[in-house]
C-alpha positions as a printed Julia matrix, in Angstrom:
79×3 Matrix{Float64}:
 -95.32  72.9   -91.89
 -92.55  73.06  -91.0
 -93.48  71.83  -87.65
 -94.34  69.05  -89.14
 -91.24  68.99  -90.66
 -88.85  69.11  -87.78
 -91.18  66.47  -86.43
 -90.71  64.19  -89.3
 -86.6   64.94  -89.15
 -85.62  64.61  -85.29
 -87.92  60.83  -85.83
 -85.32  60.1   -88.17
 -82.66  60.78  -85.98
 -83.94  60.14  -82.78
 -84.81  56.06  -85.19
 -81.1   56.4   -86.94
 -79.26  56.96  -83.35
 -81.29  54.16  -81.57
 -79.73  51.71  -84.73
 -76.69  52.6   -84.19
 -75.98  52.42  -80.31
 -77.0   48.56  -81.6
 -74.32  48.05  -83.96
 -71.64  46.27  -82.0
 -69.14  47.94  -82.96
 -64.78  46.17  -82.33
 -62.59  48.79  -82.19
 -58.75  47.97  -83.62
 -56.11  48.23  -80.95
 -55.96  46.27  -77.01
 -59.35  46.38  -74.96
 -58.8   45.19  -70.8
 -61.34  43.87  -69.71
 -61.2   43.14  -66.55
 -63.35  40.17  -63.85
 -63.46  42.95  -61.44
 -62.99  46.91  -60.84
 -62.79  47.31  -57.43
 -61.53  44.95  -54.37
 -62.81  45.36  -50.99
 -60.06  45.09  -48.34
 -62.1   45.17  -45.29
 -61.25  46.54  -41.78
 -56.95  46.53  -41.99
 -54.64  47.13  -39.13
 -51.46  49.39  -39.28
 -49.49  46.3   -40.03
 -51.29  43.95  -41.47
 -50.09  42.68  -45.4
 -52.77  42.07  -47.12
 -53.08  41.19  -50.88
 -54.9   40.83  -54.57
 -54.55  40.41  -57.41
 -56.99  42.02  -60.85
 -57.05  39.19  -62.84
 -57.58  40.62  -66.79
 -57.45  40.06  -70.32
 -56.56  41.67  -73.37
 -60.07  40.96  -75.63
 -58.8   43.2   -77.9
 -57.21  42.79  -81.74
 -54.0   43.63  -80.92
 -51.31  43.09  -78.09
 -51.99  44.92  -75.17
 -48.49  46.2   -73.57
 -48.63  47.19  -69.55
 -46.25  49.8   -69.22
 -47.07  52.4   -66.03
 -48.5   51.58  -63.13
 -49.36  54.3   -60.75
 -50.68  53.51  -57.18
 -52.22  56.53  -55.73
 -50.71  56.74  -52.47
 -46.95  55.71  -50.91
 -48.66  53.31  -48.79
 -49.57  50.56  -51.74
 -47.85  49.1   -54.06
 -47.37  47.38  -57.7
 -45.91  43.58  -58.83
């Protein structure tokens, strides 16, 4: 009896979990969406100057304000 009740409850949980994942919920606020999240420069030799522009858009419903951009090391710079 208890095993059957547990199985039914587990089945209901699985069905509702699957349904919840299918629902698209638009979160309030800014959402940054990048065209690409990485870029391979290939081989770079000392003294070479390279640049790449990461394109992104705000796909949210509030303004996106970028206030602090940090690089991972001193060999790169941001504009």
